[in-house]
C-alpha positions as a Markdown table, in Angstrom:
| # | Residue | x | y | z |
|---|---|---|---|---|
| 1 | Unk | 72.0 | 95.3 | 142.4 |
| 2 | Unk | 72.4 | 97.6 | 139.3 |
| 3 | Unk | 74.6 | 96.4 | 136.5 |
| 4 | Unk | 78.3 | 97.4 | 137.0 |
| 5 | Unk | 79.3 | 100.0 | 134.4 |
| 6 | Unk | 83.0 | 100.2 | 133.3 |
| 7 | Unk | 84.4 | 102.9 | 131.0 |
| 8 | Unk | 87.3 | 101.5 | 129.1 |
| 9 | Unk | 87.4 | 104.0 | 126.3 |
| 10 | Unk | 89.8 | 102.9 | 123.5 |
| 11 | Unk | 91.8 | 105.4 | 121.5 |
| 12 | Unk | 91.8 | 103.0 | 118.4 |
| 13 | Unk | 90.2 | 104.8 | 115.5 |
| 14 | Unk | 87.7 | 102.2 | 114.4 |
| 15 | Unk | 84.9 | 104.7 | 113.4 |
| 16 | Unk | 83.7 | 107.0 | 110.7 |
| 17 | Unk | 84.3 | 110.7 | 111.0 |
| 18 | Unk | 81.1 | 112.5 | 112.0 |
| 19 | Unk | 78.8 | 112.5 | 115.0 |
| 20 | Unk | 76.4 | 109.7 | 115.9 |
| 21 | Unk | 73.0 | 111.2 | 116.7 |
| 22 | Unk | 72.2 | 108.1 | 118.9 |
| 23 | Unk | 68.8 | 107.7 | 117.3 |
| 24 | Unk | 68.4 | 104.1 | 118.5 |
| 25 | Unk | 70.1 | 100.8 | 119.5 |
| 26 | Unk | 71.5 | 97.9 | 117.5 |
| 27 | Unk | 71.7 | 94.7 | 119.5 |
| 28 | Unk | 74.3 | 92.0 | 118.6 |
| 29 | Unk | 75.5 | 88.8 | 120.2 |
| 30 | Unk | 79.2 | 87.9 | 120.0 |
| 31 | Unk | 78.7 | 84.3 | 118.7 |
| 32 | Unk | 81.8 | 83.5 | 120.8 |
| 33 | Unk | 80.9 | 80.7 | 123.2 |
| 34 | Unk | 84.5 | 80.1 | 124.4 |
| 35 | Unk | 85.1 | 80.1 | 128.1 |
| 36 | Unk | 86.5 | 83.5 | 129.1 |
| 37 | Unk | 85.0 | 85.3 | 126.1 |
| 38 | Unk | 83.4 | 87.8 | 128.4 |
| 39 | Unk | 82.9 | 91.6 | 128.3 |
| 40 | Unk | 86.3 | 92.3 | 129.7 |
| 41 | Unk | 87.9 | 90.1 | 127.0 |
| 42 | Unk | 86.0 | 91.9 | 124.2 |
| 43 | Unk | 86.7 | 95.4 | 125.7 |
| 44 | Unk | 90.4 | 94.4 | 125.7 |
| 45 | Unk | 90.2 | 93.3 | 122.1 |
| 46 | Unk | 89.0 | 96.8 | 121.2 |
| 47 | Unk | 91.6 | 98.5 | 123.3 |
| 48 | Unk | 94.4 | 96.6 | 121.6 |
| 49 | Unk | 93.1 | 97.2 | 118.1 |
| 50 | Unk | 90.7 | 94.7 | 116.7 |
| 51 | Unk | 92.3 | 92.8 | 113.8 |
| 52 | Unk | 88.9 | 92.9 | 112.1 |
| 53 | Unk | 87.6 | 96.2 | 110.7 |
| 54 | Unk | 84.9 | 96.3 | 113.3 |
| 55 | Unk | 83.9 | 98.2 | 116.5 |
| 56 | Unk | 81.0 | 98.7 | 118.8 |
| 57 | Unk | 80.2 | 100.9 | 121.7 |
| 58 | Unk | 79.2 | 98.6 | 124.6 |
| 59 | Unk | 79.9 | 94.9 | 125.6 |
| 60 | Unk | 77.8 | 93.2 | 128.2 |
| 61 | Unk | 78.1 | 90.0 | 130.2 |
| 62 | Unk | 76.6 | 88.5 | 133.4 |
| 63 | Unk | 78.8 | 90.8 | 135.5 |
| 64 | Unk | 79.3 | 94.2 | 133.9 |
| 65 | Unk | 78.8 | 96.4 | 130.8 |
| 66 | Unk | 82.0 | 97.8 | 129.3 |
| 67 | Unk | 81.9 | 101.0 | 127.2 |
| 68 | Unk | 84.7 | 101.0 | 124.6 |
| 69 | Unk | 83.6 | 104.0 | 122.4 |
| 70 | Unk | 81.8 | 107.2 | 123.2 |
| 71 | Unk | 78.1 | 107.2 | 122.1 |
| 72 | Unk | 78.9 | 109.9 | 119.7 |
| 73 | Unk | 81.2 | 107.7 | 117.6 |
| 74 | Unk | 79.9 | 106.2 | 114.3 |
| 75 | Unk | 81.2 | 102.7 | 114.9 |
| 76 | Unk | 81.5 | 99.8 | 112.5 |
| 77 | Unk | 79.1 | 97.1 | 113.8 |
| 78 | Unk | 76.0 | 96.9 | 111.7 |
| 79 | Unk | 77.5 | 95.8 | 108.4 |
| 80 | Unk | 75.8 | 98.6 | 106.5 |
| 81 | Unk | 78.7 | 100.9 | 105.7 |
| 82 | Unk | 77.6 | 104.5 | 106.2 |
| 83 | Unk | 74.1 | 103.4 | 106.5 |
| 84 | Unk | 71.8 | 104.2 | 109.5 |
| 85 | Unk | 73.0 | 101.2 | 111.6 |
| 86 | Unk | 76.6 | 102.3 | 111.8 |
| 87 | Unk | 76.0 | 106.0 | 111.7 |
| 88 | Unk | 72.9 | 106.6 | 113.8 |
| 89 | Unk | 72.7 | 103.8 | 116.4 |
| 90 | Unk | 74.6 | 102.7 | 119.5 |
| 91 | Unk | 76.0 | 99.1 | 119.1 |
| 92 | Unk | 75.7 | 96.6 | 122.0 |
| 93 | Unk | 77.5 | 93.2 | 121.9 |
| 94 | Unk | 75.9 | 90.7 | 124.3 |
| 95 | Unk | 78.3 | 87.9 | 125.4 |
| 96 | Unk | 77.4 | 84.2 | 125.1 |
| 97 | Unk | 80.6 | 82.7 | 126.7 |
| 98 | Unk | 79.8 | 79.2 | 128.0 |
| 99 | Unk | 81.1 | 80.0 | 131.5 |
| 100 | Unk | 78.7 | 82.9 | 131.9 |
| 101 | Unk | 75.1 | 83.1 | 133.2 |
| 102 | Unk | 73.1 | 83.8 | 130.1 |
| 103 | Unk | 69.9 | 84.9 | 131.8 |
| 104 | Unk | 71.8 | 87.3 | 134.1 |
| 105 | Unk | 73.6 | 88.7 | 131.0 |
| 106 | Unk | 70.2 | 89.3 | 129.4 |
| 107 | Unk | 69.0 | 91.1 | 132.5 |
| 108 | Unk | 72.2 | 93.2 | 132.6 |
| 109 | Unk | 71.8 | 94.1 | 128.9 |
| 110 | Unk | 68.2 | 95.1 | 129.3 |
| 111 | Unk | 69.2 | 97.4 | 132.3 |
| 112 | Unk | 72.1 | 98.9 | 130.4 |
| 113 | Unk | 70.1 | 99.6 | 127.3 |
| 114 | Unk | 67.4 | 101.1 | 129.4 |
| 115 | Unk | 69.8 | 103.7 | 130.6 |
| 116 | Unk | 70.1 | 104.9 | 127.0 |
| 117 | Unk | 66.4 | 104.6 | 126.5 |
| 118 | Unk | 66.0 | 107.2 | 129.3 |
| 119 | Unk | 68.9 | 109.4 | 128.1 |
| 120 | Unk | 67.9 | 109.5 | 124.5 |
| 121 | Unk | 64.1 | 109.1 | 124.7 |
| 122 | Unk | 64.0 | 106.0 | 122.5 |
| 123 | Unk | 60.8 | 104.1 | 121.8 |
| 124 | Unk | 60.3 | 100.4 | 121.4 |
| 125 | Unk | 60.7 | 100.6 | 117.6 |
| 126 | Unk | 64.1 | 102.3 | 118.0 |
| 127 | Unk | 65.7 | 99.1 | 119.4 |
| 128 | Unk | 66.8 | 97.1 | 116.4 |
| 129 | Unk | 68.4 | 93.7 | 115.8 |
| 130 | Unk | 71.7 | 93.5 | 113.8 |
| 131 | Unk | 69.7 | 91.6 | 111.2 |
| 132 | Unk | 67.6 | 94.7 | 110.5 |
| 133 | Unk | 70.6 | 96.4 | 109.0 |
| 134 | Unk | 72.7 | 93.5 | 107.7 |
| 135 | Unk | 72.7 | 93.5 | 103.9 |
| 136 | Unk | 72.9 | 89.7 | 103.9 |
| 137 | Unk | 70.3 | 89.2 | 106.7 |
| 138 | Unk | 72.7 | 88.0 | 109.3 |
| 139 | Unk | 71.0 | 85.9 | 112.0 |
| 140 | Unk | 72.0 | 88.2 | 114.9 |
| 141 | Unk | 71.3 | 88.4 | 117.8 |
| 142 | Unk | 70.8 | 84.7 | 117.2 |
| 143 | Unk | 70.1 | 83.5 | 120.7 |
| 144 | Unk | 67.4 | 86.1 | 121.3 |
| 145 | Unk | 65.9 | 85.5 | 117.9 |
| 146 | Unk | 65.8 | 81.8 | 118.8 |
| 147 | Unk | 64.4 | 82.4 | 122.3 |
| 148 | Unk | 67.2 | 80.8 | 124.2 |
| 149 | Unk | 66.4 | 80.2 | 127.8 |
| 150 | Unk | 62.7 | 81.0 | 126.9 |
| 151 | Unk | 63.6 | 84.6 | 126.5 |
| 152 | Unk | 62.4 | 85.9 | 123.1 |
| 153 | Unk | 63.2 | 89.2 | 121.4 |
| 154 | Unk | 59.8 | 90.7 | 122.5 |
| 155 | Unk | 60.5 | 89.5 | 126.1 |
| 156 | Unk | 63.8 | 91.3 | 125.9 |
| 157 | Unk | 62.2 | 94.5 | 124.8 |
| 158 | Unk | 59.7 | 94.2 | 127.6 |
| 159 | Unk | 62.5 | 93.9 | 130.1 |
| 160 | Unk | 64.3 | 97.0 | 128.7 |
| 161 | Unk | 61.2 | 99.2 | 129.0 |
| 162 | Unk | 60.4 | 97.8 | 132.4 |
| 163 | Unk | 63.8 | 99.0 | 133.6 |
| 164 | Unk | 63.4 | 102.3 | 131.7 |
| 165 | Unk | 60.0 | 102.9 | 133.4 |
| 166 | Unk | 61.4 | 102.2 | 136.9 |
| 167 | Unk | 61.9 | 105.3 | 139.1 |
| 168 | Unk | 65.3 | 104.1 | 140.3 |
| 169 | Unk | 66.9 | 103.4 | 136.9 |
| 170 | Unk | 70.5 | 104.6 | 137.2 |
| 171 | Unk | 72.1 | 107.0 | 134.7 |
| 172 | Unk | 75.3 | 105.6 | 133.3 |
| 173 | Unk | 78.5 | 107.2 | 134.5 |
| 174 | Unk | 80.2 | 109.6 | 132.0 |
| 175 | Unk | 83.7 | 108.9 | 130.8 |
| 176 | Unk | 86.4 | 111.0 | 132.5 |
| 177 | Unk | 87.5 | 114.0 | 130.5 |
| 178 | Unk | 90.9 | 112.5 | 129.8 |
| 179 | Unk | 89.2 | 109.5 | 128.2 |
| 180 | Unk | 87.6 | 111.7 | 125.5 |
| 181 | Unk | 89.0 | 111.5 | 122.0 |
| 182 | Unk | 92.6 | 110.7 | 122.8 |
| 183 | Unk | 94.9 | 110.6 | 119.8 |
| 184 | Unk | 96.3 | 107.1 | 119.5 |
| 185 | Unk | 99.4 | 107.3 | 117.4 |
| 186 | Unk | 100.6 | 103.9 | 118.5 |
| 187 | Unk | 100.9 | 100.5 | 116.9 |
| 188 | Unk | 102.8 | 97.6 | 118.3 |
| 189 | Unk | 106.2 | 97.2 | 116.6 |
| 190 | Unk | 105.7 | 93.6 | 115.6 |
| 191 | Unk | 106.9 | 93.7 | 112.0 |
| 192 | Unk | 103.5 | 93.1 | 110.3 |
| 193 | Unk | 101.4 | 95.7 | 108.4 |
| 194 | Unk | 97.8 | 95.0 | 109.2 |
| 195 | Unk | 94.7 | 97.0 | 110.1 |
| 196 | Unk | 96.2 | 99.0 | 112.9 |
| 197 | Unk | 99.2 | 100.2 | 110.9 |
| 198 | Unk | 96.8 | 101.2 | 108.1 |
| 199 | Unk | 94.5 | 103.1 | 110.3 |
| 200 | Unk | 97.4 | 105.0 | 111.9 |
| 201 | Unk | 98.8 | 105.9 | 108.5 |
| 202 | Unk | 95.4 | 106.9 | 107.2 |
| 203 | Unk | 95.0 | 109.2 | 110.1 |
| 204 | Unk | 98.5 | 110.6 | 109.9 |
| 205 | Unk | 98.3 | 111.2 | 106.1 |
| 206 | Unk | 94.7 | 112.5 | 106.0 |
| 207 | Unk | 93.1 | 109.8 | 103.9 |
| 208 | Unk | 89.7 | 108.2 | 104.6 |
| 209 | Unk | 90.0 | 105.9 | 107.6 |
| 210 | Unk | 88.7 | 102.3 | 107.0 |
| 211 | Unk | 91.7 | 100.1 | 107.9 |
| 212 | Unk | 92.0 | 98.7 | 104.4 |
| 213 | Unk | 94.4 | 99.1 | 101.5 |
| 214 | Unk | 92.4 | 98.6 | 98.3 |
| 215 | Unk | 93.3 | 97.6 | 94.7 |
| 216 | Unk | 96.6 | 95.9 | 95.3 |
| 217 | Unk | 98.3 | 93.4 | 93.0 |
| 218 | Unk | 97.9 | 89.8 | 94.2 |
| 219 | Unk | 101.5 | 89.2 | 92.9 |
| 220 | Unk | 103.0 | 91.9 | 95.2 |
| 221 | Unk | 100.9 | 90.7 | 98.1 |
| 222 | Unk | 102.2 | 87.1 | 97.6 |
| 223 | Unk | 105.8 | 88.5 | 97.5 |
| 224 | Unk | 105.4 | 90.4 | 100.7 |
| 225 | Unk | 104.0 | 88.2 | 103.5 |
| 226 | Unk | 104.3 | 90.9 | 106.2 |
| 227 | Unk | 101.3 | 92.6 | 104.6 |
| 228 | Unk | 98.5 | 91.0 | 106.5 |
| 229 | Unk | 95.0 | 92.1 | 107.6 |
| 230 | Unk | 93.1 | 94.6 | 105.4 |
| 231 | Unk | 95.1 | 94.3 | 102.2 |
| 232 | Unk | 92.7 | 93.9 | 99.3 |
| 233 | Unk | 93.6 | 92.2 | 96.0 |
| 234 | Unk | 92.3 | 93.6 | 92.7 |
| 235 | Unk | 93.1 | 93.5 | 89.0 |
| 236 | Unk | 92.0 | 97.2 | 88.8 |
| 237 | Unk | 94.5 | 99.7 | 87.6 |
| 238 | Unk | 93.2 | 102.1 | 90.2 |
| 239 | Unk | 95.4 | 102.2 | 93.3 |
| 240 | Unk | 94.9 | 102.8 | 97.0 |
| 241 | Unk | 94.4 | 106.4 | 98.3 |
| 242 | Unk | 96.7 | 105.5 | 101.2 |
| 243 | Unk | 99.6 | 104.3 | 99.0 |
| 244 | Unk | 99.2 | 107.4 | 96.8 |
| 245 | Unk | 99.4 | 109.6 | 99.9 |
| 246 | Unk | 102.4 | 107.7 | 101.2 |
| 247 | Unk | 104.2 | 108.1 | 97.9 |
| 248 | Unk | 103.6 | 111.9 | 98.0 |
| 249 | Unk | 104.8 | 112.0 | 101.6 |
| 250 | Unk | 108.0 | 110.2 | 100.7 |
| 251 | Unk | 108.7 | 112.6 | 97.8 |
| 252 | Unk | 108.1 | 115.5 | 100.1 |
| 253 | Unk | 110.7 | 113.9 | 102.5 |
| 254 | Unk | 113.3 | 114.0 | 99.7 |
| 255 | Unk | 113.0 | 110.4 | 98.3 |
| 256 | Unk | 113.7 | 110.5 | 94.6 |
| 257 | Unk | 111.0 | 109.5 | 92.2 |
| 258 | Unk | 113.6 | 107.5 | 90.4 |
| 259 | Unk | 113.7 | 105.3 | 93.5 |
| 260 | Unk | 110.0 | 105.2 | 94.1 |
| 261 | Unk | 109.0 | 104.5 | 90.5 |
| 262 | Unk | 105.6 | 105.1 | 89.1 |
| 263 | Unk | 102.9 | 106.8 | 91.3 |
| 264 | Unk | 100.3 | 104.1 | 90.8 |
| 265 | Unk | 98.9 | 103.5 | 94.3 |
| 266 | Unk | 100.4 | 100.0 | 94.4 |
| 267 | Unk | 102.9 | 98.7 | 97.0 |
| 268 | Unk | 105.4 | 97.3 | 94.5 |
| 269 | Unk | 109.1 | 96.8 | 95.1 |
| 270 | Unk | 110.1 | 100.3 | 94.0 |
| 271 | Unk | 107.7 | 101.9 | 96.4 |
| 272 | Unk | 109.0 | 99.6 | 99.2 |
| 273 | Unk | 112.6 | 100.6 | 98.3 |
| 274 | Unk | 111.6 | 104.3 | 98.6 |
| 275 | Unk | 110.1 | 103.6 | 102.1 |
| 276 | Unk | 113.2 | 101.7 | 103.2 |
| 277 | Unk | 115.4 | 104.6 | 101.9 |
| 278 | Unk | 113.4 | 107.2 | 103.9 |
| 279 | Unk | 113.5 | 105.0 | 107.1 |
| 280 | Unk | 117.2 | 104.5 | 106.7 |
| 281 | Unk | 117.7 | 108.3 | 106.2 |
| 282 | Unk | 116.0 | 109.1 | 109.5 |
| 283 | Unk | 117.9 | 106.4 | 111.3 |
| 284 | Unk | 115.1 | 103.9 | 111.9 |
| 285 | Unk | 116.1 | 101.1 | 109.4 |
| 286 | Unk | 119.5 | 99.5 | 109.0 |
| 287 | Unk | 118.7 | 96.6 | 106.7 |
| 288 | Unk | 118.9 | 96.0 | 103.0 |
| 289 | Unk | 117.2 | 98.2 | 100.4 |
| 290 | Unk | 115.7 | 95.2 | 98.8 |
| 291 | Unk | 112.1 | 96.1 | 98.1 |
| 292 | Unk | 110.7 | 93.3 | 100.2 |
| 293 | Unk | 108.4 | 93.3 | 103.2 |
| 294 | Unk | 108.7 | 90.0 | 105.0 |
| 295 | Unk | 111.0 | 87.0 | 104.5 |
| 296 | Unk | 111.9 | 83.8 | 106.4 |
| 297 | Unk | 109.6 | 81.4 | 108.2 |
| 298 | Unk | 107.6 | 83.9 | 110.2 |
| 299 | Unk | 107.2 | 86.5 | 107.4 |
| 300 | Unk | 108.1 | 89.4 | 109.7 |
| 301 | Unk | 109.6 | 92.6 | 108.2 |
| 302 | Unk | 112.2 | 94.8 | 109.9 |
| 303 | Unk | 111.1 | 97.5 | 107.5 |
| 304 | Unk | 107.6 | 97.4 | 108.9 |
| 305 | Unk | 108.9 | 97.3 | 112.4 |
| 306 | Unk | 110.9 | 100.5 | 111.6 |
| 307 | Unk | 107.8 | 102.0 | 110.1 |
| 308 | Unk | 105.8 | 101.2 | 113.2 |
| 309 | Unk | 108.4 | 102.9 | 115.4 |
| 310 | Unk | 108.3 | 106.0 | 113.1 |
| 311 | Unk | 104.5 | 106.1 | 113.5 |
| 312 | Unk | 104.8 | 105.9 | 117.2 |
| 313 | Unk | 107.4 | 108.7 | 117.3 |
| 314 | Unk | 105.3 | 111.0 | 115.2 |
| 315 | Unk | 107.5 | 111.0 | 112.1 |
| 316 | Unk | 104.7 | 110.7 | 109.6 |
| 317 | Unk | 102.3 | 113.6 | 109.0 |
| 318 | Unk | 100.1 | 115.1 | 106.3 |
């Protein structure tokens, strides 16, 4: 029976701008052996907004292959930045959950990749391991590299091209039109500013999208526990493009520079007071103008929750 194909195209913006020419494949293994860590679970992780700055096109287990991103996306899976792994290949994650059938998963993966071999005309040398692109030589796909279940990397390539050479290889179903390139514009209002909030703001304010806020003071990050995933400490005087853009947006919205303080690209207390002032002015925030993001045992921030609701309602724009 042909491998089941599921299109679960996420609208989360975990990719570079530009078009992937689909010149080859990059094969990964999830390294997650937990029970239930199957293709559906990994597809759901991408749909909800992976807390890691990572993305891939297809996840495969012993039952199905889930497509999360269109082939044309330049996803973040190979660890080489804007190198050829991320920008020119399709990324496949192969599941190694302990309650799955490993050999059947490998067969499904070979069949699924064979569909793209036929579609894009790949040769054997176009099918790469994650290790081929990893700057630090990551041992991935580890199980295939180690010939688990007596299936070596070369055996896997043989299986792919055996499927590709079969006359009855099935073309993969195309995503429905409404699944193409949906704007996301949503982040869960949970009171924490992590990767997803950053990506939404970067998209709304027109800055490069990488899910990270660079060059921030460790002191301010320590003072604001609701700033979580993707906030990067640095002693550099250079600030974050996103924080510069947010400052300019707040000024354009009528927040006084005397409240916001210096335009330095840092999320200090004055900048936070300016954000709180704007959110209060538009009726989204009713708390203190205290220049803090996160207090108490759980570190949540009502300011960030208000910001998330403003993002969801389309209040922030370039």
